[in-house]
N, C-alpha and C positions, 0 to 999 in steps of 0.2 A: 505493501498498500504506499509508502513512504517513500518507493521506487519512482512507482505513478505519479503519485504528489511532483515530486521535482524535477520529473521529464515536462511534464505540463507546465510547470512556472518557467522553465526554459522553453523550451516553446511558445512559452507567451512572447518569452524576452526574443525572442528572434523575429516576430510579428509583430511586436510594437515601438522597439529601440533599433533606432538606424544603426547599425555597423555591428552589431550585437553578435547577429551568424559569423562574422568571420573570426571576431573575437573569439567568438566560443571556440572556434574550428581548431583555432590556432594553442588557446587552452586546451583541448581534447589532445592535438598531434601534444604536444609536449607532454603531458600525463602518462599518454601512452607510451612514447618514448621512455620516458623515466622511469618505467616498469613501477605505477606507482594503480592502484588499485581501480577498481568501477567505482568501485564508492565513495573514493576520495575523488573522480571527477563530479559524479554528483552532488558531491558537499556542497566542492567549490564550485560546481558551476551552479547548482540553486540560491545558495548566497549571493555569488555576482551579478544573476540575474535577476534575484528581489532589489538590490541596491538601483542597478540597472534602471529596470522599472518604477521603483521610487522616483531616483530624481527625471525621470523618462530621458536617459542618457548615460551612455557607456562609460562601465567605473573608469576606464583610464583617462577621462576628461575631467574628472569630479576633481573640484579644488580641495583642499586639505580639509577651509572650514565644513565643506558640506560630507567629509569622508567621518569627520569626527562626530558631527551631530548626530549622524547616522549612528556611530555604533555609540553615543551616549541612548540612545534613545531605547537601543539594547539591551542597554542595561538597565534603565530606570524606566522600558514601559512598564504597561500591567502584565503581562506573562516573561519578567524575564527570562532570559537561557543563558548560559553560562556557555551552553555545548556550541550553541549555535553564535554563539559572539565570537569563541573560537575560530568557529570554521568559516565565519566571513572574513580575518581578522589574518589567519593562513593562508586564504584563496584569492584576497587581494596581494599579499605578499608573493604567493605563485605569483598571479598575474603581471604585475607590476616587475617582477623579475623579469618575467619572459619578454617584455615589452620593453626592457632597457630603462626603466623609470627608477634605477635603484636609490636615487635622492627619494621617493617616494617612498621606498620600506621604510627607511629611518625613522621618518616620523609618526609611524604607525604603532600602535600601544605597545610595550611589553607584555608577555603573559607569562602569570608567577604561575609555575609545576606548583600543585597541589597534590602532599604526599597522603595519600590515602592508604589506607593499609587493607589489605585484600580481608572481606568475609572469609572462614573458616570451617568447615562441617567438624561435628567431632567425629570421628573414628562409628561411635553408637547412633549418628544422627544420620548417618553414611548409608548404613544398615539399613535402619528407617524407612529410607527415599526410596533405597533399590527396591525395598519387599511393597510398597508404597502404592507400585507402577499398577495401573489397573489392567492392564494386556503384557505378555510375553515379550511383546516387542518391545513398550517402553520400557522393559525391567530390564532387558538384557541391553537397551540403549544406552538408559541412565547410567550405569554396571559399565561399561562399555565404556566411556568416554571420561570418568572418574580412574578407573583401573590403564589408562593408557595419556591420560591429562591432554584429555585433544583437544582444543579448539571448536569452536561452534563450527564454522566452513571447515575444520576438516575431519569431522565426521559426518558430516554431508557430503561431500566429495569423494569418501572412500570408496571404493570398488570390492566386488567379491574376489580379484586377483592377489588387493592388496593385501587379504589377513593370510598368512601363509601358516598354516597346520603344523608341516615340517621342520621347519624351521622354529616356528612358535612364534615368531616378528610381527610385527604389522608395518606396513613401508606408506609411509603419508607422504605424501606429494605435491599435493595443493597446500604449500604455508603462508603465514602470515610474509617472510620473508624470500619466498618463491624459491628454497632450499627444500630438497626433500631429505628426512632422514627412519629409520626407522625406528622402536620400542619395541620390549618384550610384549608377547600376548601370553596374560594371565593363563596358567593351564586352566583355575577354576571360570574362565570368562571362557576359553577355547569351546568348554561342554556349554555353557550355555549360546553361544554364538552358532552351535552346529545346532542345537536343538529350533535355536529361533529360525534358522536357515533353511531346515524339513518344516517346519511346520508353513512358512511363507515363501517360500522361494522368490527367493529375490535374484534376477534375471544381471542386472547389472552392478548397480549401487548396493553397498550394503545394507543399509538402508534406505528403501523402495518409497516412492512418493505416492500418489493417486493410480495416476498411471504407469504399463508396462515399461521399464526400463527410466522411470523417473526419476530421479533425485527427491531426496525427503526437506521440505521448505524449511526455513528458520524456527517459521510459528513451531513445525511439525517437531521440532526438536525441543522448543522452549515450553511448550503445550503442558507435555507428561508430568516438566521438571515440577510449574511450578506446581499441579495435580496437586503433586506427589509432596511437596510440601507441607499443603496442607491439610492432605491423608494424613499425614504426619506430626502434624502438628507445632512445625517447628515457626520460631518466632523469628528469624535472623532471615534478613535480609537474599536468602539465595537464590541465584540463578544457574541455568548454565557454567557458567564461567566459574563461579562457585567449586562446581567440581573439582575445575583443573587446580582448583589456588591449596584445594584439600589435597588431590593430589600431590603438589609440590610440598606442603607444609610435613602432610605426614611420611614422605619417602626420605625428608633432613632427620624427622623425629628420628625415625628409626636407625638412622644414620649414615645417612648417603651423601656421599661429599660433594660439596654446592656443583664444582666447572660439570662430575658427570650428572646432576639437575640437570642442568643447564643445555646440556644437546640433548637429554630426553626431550626437557619444554621448547624446545627449537628454538630459544632464544639468539641472538644477535650476540648482544652484550653479557658478561656477568653481573653489571649493574641492576640489570634487571632482574636474574636470580636473587638476590641478595636479599631485597626485599623480604623476600620470605625468612629469612634471619631471624625479624623480627614479630614474628609472628608465633615460629615454634618453639613449645616447649623442649631447650635442650638444656640437659644436667640439671636438674628441676633441684636433687641436691644442695645444690650451692645456692637456690634462689632465696631469699626470705625476708621481713619486709625490718628496720631497723627497730622497731616500736614493740618487736616481741622481743628482744634485746634489754629494752629499759627496764622492765619488772623482773629481768631475772636477779637469782638471790647470789651474790657475790662469794 
């Protein structure tokens, strides 16, 4: 639905704003050549289309005061959205860069990175979620995501051939950073996957969509998780990505080193993986509050 809305806004800008079509064509070309995702193109395109429609002028021709006023409105309007503000700033930066307007980039506001610790489920909560899936497909899907620490797009893109039962490995081809990787296939999960494949007979994609040979939609992955969380009566803000966070944290707690974990998660930089050290409970016996020492007898 969000993709359709973005496409409609971009098409409207092409029809109503002079010069937008050629500007967007260059934006699309640079995004594709830069190896960025289609979602990045849609996010940037939608934001640039909106500001162009607002002023009835292509974004590259706007004055600094116009852009600053528009960005201020995004942050202080009736429905402020930090994510939309971020996409607008990043989109404009990218646009100005490809049009050799480097002086305009400097004048855009800098964005502070908000460091948020990931939500992590306890092992007992994971078990409750996996048990709460309504049907076999949902139970296997959620268990499989956790067992391999997969991103949403990665599990959607998995094909039957990517699960190697002989070598007990999962080949993840379509990753966030366009790099392939292997992760171990859990023997317990392998049994469930075989049972699921016998029952559902997926033709191409491991977790098939409604039509034969199609992949499961993003909502088709997210909905079973939301329902399982409700059924399990878990109060945490848990999403599909929470299973990946839990996978990483639990592996650290079980003694895995950070660099090995980085490779399993497919992180480009070790710094991304290090965030899990802040939520993992390591060496619990050495952790205590100084308050407990205040009233101990000398």
